[in-house]
C-alpha atoms as a printed R data frame, in Angstrom:
    type eleno elety resid chain resno       x       y      z
1   ATOM     1    CA   UNK     A     1   5.566 -53.780 30.919
2   ATOM     2    CA   UNK     A     2   7.253 -50.952 28.884
3   ATOM     3    CA   UNK     A     3   5.870 -48.552 26.787
4   ATOM     4    CA   UNK     A     4   4.973 -49.039 23.035
5   ATOM     5    CA   UNK     A     5   5.085 -46.041 21.245
6   ATOM     6    CA   UNK     A     6   3.611 -47.826 18.269
7   ATOM     7    CA   UNK     A     7   0.576 -49.203 20.208
8   ATOM     8    CA   UNK     A     8   0.559 -45.443 21.876
9   ATOM     9    CA   UNK     A     9   0.638 -44.108 17.989
10  ATOM    10    CA   UNK     A    10  -2.163 -46.487 16.963
11  ATOM    11    CA   UNK     A    11  -4.459 -45.643 19.896
12  ATOM    12    CA   UNK     A    12  -4.190 -42.253 19.277
13  ATOM    13    CA   UNK     A    13  -4.669 -42.522 15.508
14  ATOM    14    CA   UNK     A    14  -7.801 -44.658 16.557
15  ATOM    15    CA   UNK     A    15  -9.352 -42.279 18.735
16  ATOM    16    CA   UNK     A    16  -8.719 -38.863 16.769
17  ATOM    17    CA   UNK     A    17 -10.904 -40.537 13.811
18  ATOM    18    CA   UNK     A    18 -13.610 -41.775 15.937
19  ATOM    19    CA   UNK     A    19 -13.871 -38.423 18.188
20  ATOM    20    CA   UNK     A    20 -14.074 -36.235 14.922
21  ATOM    21    CA   UNK     A    21 -16.835 -38.480 13.489
22  ATOM    22    CA   UNK     A    22 -18.739 -38.100 16.938
23  ATOM    23    CA   UNK     A    23 -21.161 -35.644 16.779
24  ATOM    24    CA   UNK     A    24 -21.815 -34.977 20.707
25  ATOM    25    CA   UNK     A    25 -18.112 -35.016 21.216
26  ATOM    26    CA   UNK     A    26 -17.648 -32.056 18.769
27  ATOM    27    CA   UNK     A    27 -20.600 -30.224 20.258
28  ATOM    28    CA   UNK     A    28 -18.367 -30.598 23.317
29  ATOM    29    CA   UNK     A    29 -15.817 -28.838 22.055
30  ATOM    30    CA   UNK     A    30 -17.526 -26.329 19.711
31  ATOM    31    CA   UNK     A    31 -19.610 -25.014 22.776
32  ATOM    32    CA   UNK     A    32 -17.055 -23.057 24.427
33  ATOM    33    CA   UNK     A    33 -15.998 -21.674 21.463
34  ATOM    34    CA   UNK     A    34 -19.978 -20.484 21.687
35  ATOM    35    CA   UNK     A    35 -19.537 -18.774 24.998
36  ATOM    36    CA   UNK     A    36 -15.844 -17.529 23.847
37  ATOM    37    CA   UNK     A    37 -17.837 -15.069 20.816
38  ATOM    38    CA   UNK     A    38 -20.371 -13.884 23.766
39  ATOM    39    CA   UNK     A    39 -18.098 -13.134 26.089
40  ATOM    40    CA   UNK     A    40 -15.951 -11.112 22.939
41  ATOM    41    CA   UNK     A    41 -19.462  -9.555 21.950
42  ATOM    42    CA   UNK     A    42 -20.090  -8.430 25.754
43  ATOM    43    CA   UNK     A    43 -16.694  -6.697 26.754
44  ATOM    44    CA   UNK     A    44 -14.965  -6.333 29.596
45  ATOM    45    CA   UNK     A    45 -13.829  -3.083 32.590
46  ATOM    46    CA   UNK     A    46 -11.321  -3.232 34.209
47  ATOM    47    CA   UNK     A    47 -13.212  -4.638 37.535
48  ATOM    48    CA   UNK     A    48 -13.516  -7.840 35.370
49  ATOM    49    CA   UNK     A    49 -10.539  -9.493 35.613
50  ATOM    50    CA   UNK     A    50 -12.172 -12.785 37.016
51  ATOM    51    CA   UNK     A    51 -14.424 -13.374 33.996
52  ATOM    52    CA   UNK     A    52 -11.573 -13.196 31.886
53  ATOM    53    CA   UNK     A    53 -10.532 -16.329 32.832
54  ATOM    54    CA   UNK     A    54 -14.167 -18.246 32.181
55  ATOM    55    CA   UNK     A    55 -13.427 -19.029 28.194
56  ATOM    56    CA   UNK     A    56 -10.061 -20.739 29.143
57  ATOM    57    CA   UNK     A    57 -11.666 -22.317 32.453
58  ATOM    58    CA   UNK     A    58 -14.501 -23.383 30.165
59  ATOM    59    CA   UNK     A    59 -12.654 -24.972 27.331
60  ATOM    60    CA   UNK     A    60 -10.455 -27.402 29.004
61  ATOM    61    CA   UNK     A    61 -13.176 -28.136 31.650
62  ATOM    62    CA   UNK     A    62 -15.895 -29.231 28.779
63  ATOM    63    CA   UNK     A    63 -12.962 -30.631 26.313
64  ATOM    64    CA   UNK     A    64 -10.917 -32.274 29.106
65  ATOM    65    CA   UNK     A    65 -14.150 -33.649 31.024
66  ATOM    66    CA   UNK     A    66 -16.482 -34.071 28.325
67  ATOM    67    CA   UNK     A    67 -15.064 -35.026 25.660
68  ATOM    68    CA   UNK     A    68 -12.620 -37.335 27.665
69  ATOM    69    CA   UNK     A    69 -15.550 -38.569 29.423
70  ATOM    70    CA   UNK     A    70 -17.364 -39.382 26.633
71  ATOM    71    CA   UNK     A    71 -14.693 -41.393 24.707
72  ATOM    72    CA   UNK     A    72 -14.380 -43.685 27.415
73  ATOM    73    CA   UNK     A    73 -17.792 -44.161 28.252
74  ATOM    74    CA   UNK     A    74 -18.704 -44.767 24.444
75  ATOM    75    CA   UNK     A    75 -15.851 -47.678 24.358
76  ATOM    76    CA   UNK     A    76 -17.850 -49.225 27.999
77  ATOM    77    CA   UNK     A    77 -21.751 -48.964 25.203
78  ATOM    78    CA   UNK     A    78 -19.672 -50.821 22.437
79  ATOM    79    CA   UNK     A    79 -18.182 -53.134 25.111
80  ATOM    80    CA   UNK     A    80 -14.598 -52.692 23.472
81  ATOM    81    CA   UNK     A    81 -13.218 -50.926 26.609
82  ATOM    82    CA   UNK     A    82 -13.152 -54.090 28.501
83  ATOM    83    CA   UNK     A    83 -10.602 -55.558 25.380
84  ATOM    84    CA   UNK     A    84  -8.515 -53.007 25.951
85  ATOM    85    CA   UNK     A    85  -8.021 -53.396 29.229
86  ATOM    86    CA   UNK     A    86  -7.657 -56.952 28.584
87  ATOM    87    CA   UNK     A    87  -5.079 -56.618 25.665
88  ATOM    88    CA   UNK     A    88  -1.391 -55.974 25.850
89  ATOM    89    CA   UNK     A    89  -1.511 -52.864 26.046
90  ATOM    90    CA   UNK     A    90  -0.879 -51.431 29.523
91  ATOM    91    CA   UNK     A    91  -3.470 -48.925 31.098
92  ATOM    92    CA   UNK     A    92  -0.674 -46.047 30.968
93  ATOM    93    CA   UNK     A    93  -0.778 -46.615 27.075
94  ATOM    94    CA   UNK     A    94  -4.616 -46.480 26.546
95  ATOM    95    CA   UNK     A    95  -5.076 -43.794 29.050
96  ATOM    96    CA   UNK     A    96  -2.826 -41.552 27.378
97  ATOM    97    CA   UNK     A    97  -3.906 -42.422 23.953
98  ATOM    98    CA   UNK     A    98  -6.920 -40.718 25.080
99  ATOM    99    CA   UNK     A    99  -5.512 -38.352 26.715
100 ATOM   100    CA   UNK     A   100  -3.955 -37.382 24.023
101 ATOM   101    CA   UNK     A   101  -6.975 -36.741 21.780
102 ATOM   102    CA   UNK     A   102  -8.459 -34.785 24.236
103 ATOM   103    CA   UNK     A   103  -5.161 -32.411 24.733
104 ATOM   104    CA   UNK     A   104  -5.369 -31.982 21.455
105 ATOM   105    CA   UNK     A   105  -9.354 -31.429 20.908
106 ATOM   106    CA   UNK     A   106  -8.256 -28.764 24.459
107 ATOM   107    CA   UNK     A   107  -5.732 -27.078 22.730
108 ATOM   108    CA   UNK     A   108  -7.377 -26.489 19.623
109 ATOM   109    CA   UNK     A   109 -10.659 -25.205 21.394
110 ATOM   110    CA   UNK     A   110  -8.105 -23.052 23.713
111 ATOM   111    CA   UNK     A   111  -6.504 -21.745 21.447
112 ATOM   112    CA   UNK     A   112  -9.867 -20.385 19.687
113 ATOM   113    CA   UNK     A   113 -11.324 -19.224 22.850
114 ATOM   114    CA   UNK     A   114  -8.193 -17.227 23.779
115 ATOM   115    CA   UNK     A   115  -8.305 -15.337 19.854
116 ATOM   116    CA   UNK     A   116 -11.790 -14.857 19.565
117 ATOM   117    CA   UNK     A   117 -12.645 -13.330 23.498
118 ATOM   118    CA   UNK     A   118 -10.523 -10.867 23.735
119 ATOM   119    CA   UNK     A   119  -7.920 -11.776 26.349
120 ATOM   120    CA   UNK     A   120  -5.432  -9.119 26.916
121 ATOM   121    CA   UNK     A   121  -1.569 -10.603 26.604
122 ATOM   122    CA   UNK     A   122  -0.519 -12.568 29.499
123 ATOM   123    CA   UNK     A   123   2.819 -14.320 30.499
124 ATOM   124    CA   UNK     A   124   1.935 -17.304 28.001
125 ATOM   125    CA   UNK     A   125   4.022 -19.482 29.477
126 ATOM   126    CA   UNK     A   126   2.855 -19.420 33.066
127 ATOM   127    CA   UNK     A   127  -0.757 -19.374 31.205
128 ATOM   128    CA   UNK     A   128   0.225 -22.554 29.395
129 ATOM   129    CA   UNK     A   129   1.656 -24.174 32.518
130 ATOM   130    CA   UNK     A   130  -1.476 -23.515 34.675
131 ATOM   131    CA   UNK     A   131  -3.931 -24.833 32.045
132 ATOM   132    CA   UNK     A   132  -2.066 -27.951 31.528
133 ATOM   133    CA   UNK     A   133  -2.113 -28.782 34.787
134 ATOM   134    CA   UNK     A   134  -5.932 -27.719 35.333
135 ATOM   135    CA   UNK     A   135  -6.662 -30.030 31.889
136 ATOM   136    CA   UNK     A   136  -4.621 -32.754 33.601
137 ATOM   137    CA   UNK     A   137  -7.169 -32.637 36.449
138 ATOM   138    CA   UNK     A   138 -10.009 -32.370 34.470
139 ATOM   139    CA   UNK     A   139  -9.266 -35.055 32.245
140 ATOM   140    CA   UNK     A   140  -9.006 -37.374 35.421
141 ATOM   141    CA   UNK     A   141 -12.632 -36.094 36.650
142 ATOM   142    CA   UNK     A   142 -13.096 -37.484 32.924
143 ATOM   143    CA   UNK     A   143 -11.810 -40.941 32.647
144 ATOM   144    CA   UNK     A   144 -13.491 -41.326 36.076
145 ATOM   145    CA   UNK     A   145 -16.682 -39.589 34.854
146 ATOM   146    CA   UNK     A   146 -16.350 -42.131 32.086
147 ATOM   147    CA   UNK     A   147 -15.551 -45.457 33.738
148 ATOM   148    CA   UNK     A   148 -18.115 -44.736 36.228
149 ATOM   149    CA   UNK     A   149 -21.291 -43.733 33.012
150 ATOM   150    CA   UNK     A   150 -22.883 -47.175 31.720
151 ATOM   151    CA   UNK     A   151 -23.264 -45.233 28.641
152 ATOM   152    CA   UNK     A   152 -22.225 -41.575 26.374
153 ATOM   153    CA   UNK     A   153 -25.179 -40.126 26.950
154 ATOM   154    CA   UNK     A   154 -24.766 -40.858 31.000
155 ATOM   155    CA   UNK     A   155 -21.764 -39.602 30.895
156 ATOM   156    CA   UNK     A   156 -22.767 -35.762 30.220
157 ATOM   157    CA   UNK     A   157 -25.370 -35.849 32.443
158 ATOM   158    CA   UNK     A   158 -23.164 -37.530 35.487
159 ATOM   159    CA   UNK     A   159 -20.771 -34.737 34.167
160 ATOM   160    CA   UNK     A   160 -22.721 -31.377 34.488
161 ATOM   161    CA   UNK     A   161 -22.786 -31.566 38.134
162 ATOM   162    CA   UNK     A   162 -18.820 -31.003 37.579
163 ATOM   163    CA   UNK     A   163 -19.550 -27.891 35.077
164 ATOM   164    CA   UNK     A   164 -21.721 -26.421 37.381
165 ATOM   165    CA   UNK     A   165 -19.614 -27.025 40.198
166 ATOM   166    CA   UNK     A   166 -15.941 -26.530 39.239
167 ATOM   167    CA   UNK     A   167 -16.859 -23.941 36.428
168 ATOM   168    CA   UNK     A   168 -19.628 -21.542 37.770
169 ATOM   169    CA   UNK     A   169 -19.214 -21.709 40.796
170 ATOM   170    CA   UNK     A   170 -15.724 -19.411 41.416
171 ATOM   171    CA   UNK     A   171 -17.575 -17.545 38.986
172 ATOM   172    CA   UNK     A   172 -20.651 -16.400 40.637
173 ATOM   173    CA   UNK     A   173 -20.388 -17.475 44.604
174 ATOM   174    CA   UNK     A   174 -18.457 -14.943 45.577
175 ATOM   175    CA   UNK     A   175 -20.947 -12.285 44.494
176 ATOM   176    CA   UNK     A   176 -23.050 -13.785 46.971
177 ATOM   177    CA   UNK     A   177 -22.902 -13.446 50.561
178 ATOM   178    CA   UNK     A   178 -22.677 -17.300 51.379
179 ATOM   179    CA   UNK     A   179 -19.192 -17.896 53.371
180 ATOM   180    CA   UNK     A   180 -19.951 -21.892 53.817
181 ATOM   181    CA   UNK     A   181 -20.200 -22.424 50.084
182 ATOM   182    CA   UNK     A   182 -17.732 -19.591 49.334
183 ATOM   183    CA   UNK     A   183 -15.070 -22.066 51.749
184 ATOM   184    CA   UNK     A   184 -15.879 -25.154 50.274
185 ATOM   185    CA   UNK     A   185 -15.398 -23.265 46.388
186 ATOM   186    CA   UNK     A   186 -12.201 -22.042 47.435
187 ATOM   187    CA   UNK     A   187 -10.778 -25.508 47.715
188 ATOM   188    CA   UNK     A   188 -11.778 -25.936 44.049
189 ATOM   189    CA   UNK     A   189  -8.567 -26.343 41.327
190 ATOM   190    CA   UNK     A   190 -10.944 -24.417 39.097
191 ATOM   191    CA   UNK     A   191 -11.070 -21.266 41.876
192 ATOM   192    CA   UNK     A   192  -7.382 -21.441 42.335
193 ATOM   193    CA   UNK     A   193  -6.679 -21.708 38.559
194 ATOM   194    CA   UNK     A   194  -8.909 -18.094 38.281
195 ATOM   195    CA   UNK     A   195  -7.096 -16.543 41.352
196 ATOM   196    CA   UNK     A   196  -3.504 -17.237 39.274
197 ATOM   197    CA   UNK     A   197  -5.062 -16.062 36.094
198 ATOM   198    CA   UNK     A   198  -6.027 -13.257 38.155
199 ATOM   199    CA   UNK     A   199  -2.351 -12.434 39.214
200 ATOM   200    CA   UNK     A   200  -1.024 -12.698 35.553
201 ATOM   201    CA   UNK     A   201  -3.544 -10.014 34.305
202 ATOM   202    CA   UNK     A   202  -2.064  -8.111 36.775
203 ATOM   203    CA   UNK     A   203   1.140  -8.749 35.673
204 ATOM   204    CA   UNK     A   204   2.018 -11.071 38.374
205 ATOM   205    CA   UNK     A   205   4.631 -13.605 38.007
206 ATOM   206    CA   UNK     A   206   5.840 -16.717 39.345
207 ATOM   207    CA   UNK     A   207   6.044 -16.010 42.932
208 ATOM   208    CA   UNK     A   208   2.829 -14.455 42.814
209 ATOM   209    CA   UNK     A   209   0.995 -17.898 41.554
210 ATOM   210    CA   UNK     A   210   3.686 -20.347 42.910
211 ATOM   211    CA   UNK     A   211   0.808 -21.367 46.017
212 ATOM   212    CA   UNK     A   212  -1.559 -22.185 42.878
213 ATOM   213    CA   UNK     A   213   0.923 -23.823 40.857
214 ATOM   214    CA   UNK     A   214   1.118 -26.255 44.047
215 ATOM   215    CA   UNK     A   215  -2.112 -26.274 44.781
216 ATOM   216    CA   UNK     A   216  -3.040 -27.267 41.007
217 ATOM   217    CA   UNK     A   217  -0.039 -29.920 41.337
218 ATOM   218    CA   UNK     A   218  -1.690 -31.373 44.469
219 ATOM   219    CA   UNK     A   219  -5.099 -31.628 42.239
220 ATOM   220    CA   UNK     A   220  -3.263 -32.986 39.688
221 ATOM   221    CA   UNK     A   221  -1.390 -36.084 41.272
222 ATOM   222    CA   UNK     A   222  -4.771 -36.787 43.333
223 ATOM   223    CA   UNK     A   223  -7.358 -37.392 40.648
224 ATOM   224    CA   UNK     A   224  -5.005 -38.750 38.113
225 ATOM   225    CA   UNK     A   225  -3.823 -41.700 41.174
226 ATOM   226    CA   UNK     A   226  -7.519 -41.729 41.837
227 ATOM   227    CA   UNK     A   227  -8.593 -42.274 38.240
228 ATOM   228    CA   UNK     A   228  -6.199 -45.214 37.767
229 ATOM   229    CA   UNK     A   229  -7.255 -46.862 40.994
230 ATOM   230    CA   UNK     A   230 -10.979 -46.704 39.321
231 ATOM   231    CA   UNK     A   231  -9.352 -48.205 36.244
232 ATOM   232    CA   UNK     A   232  -7.736 -50.963 37.553
233 ATOM   233    CA   UNK     A   233 -10.570 -52.016 39.484
234 ATOM   234    CA   UNK     A   234 -13.093 -51.869 36.744
235 ATOM   235    CA   UNK     A   235 -10.579 -54.261 34.957
236 ATOM   236    CA   UNK     A   236 -11.684 -57.266 36.730
237 ATOM   237    CA   UNK     A   237 -15.332 -56.369 37.439
238 ATOM   238    CA   UNK     A   238 -17.642 -58.699 36.095
């Protein structure tokens, strides 16, 4: 089935209008900004390089995973997701339409977080590339959560462990002497993002972050395929 720009634009317009009227989505989008303000008030020392990535990481994870999950779960709760799945719109059009809205939210929230948190200038192009790959990963995870959850409220409950493990794990686990847990955190894409961000803050370039980029790309591909498989399965579930 060919990708229809007309259907895609109509879907994006609908999703954006619905999202901007949804208090839960607006709350999810506002939470990273509040945390970024608190980080900016705290100030940073030279040894706090890993913490500088936290406002961006939280902004991407919350808007990427939670907003995406909420939009999909809300469609399920209203019994309109099945109609979308069985409509002439392809699964790529449906997921791309929702992801475009999530991406716009993430872009706005990330930009505000960077401005208010006091992150020093870094290689903008590399930061955007890292952030884009991480956003793809969290949107795929959000899609999976939304498809699994039965209601919009349940999507937040199911998604909370992701926020705790994927976001706060890379920040706080290294401070503890827990080798087994640290080994697990090392495999998380968010931890690789923090390491790459730290390299950029130390004037690193493409050579220094190439390994992290490849790791994030592999995660994006894997979670993307998994979300498409679950979507296809849910389409025919009774």
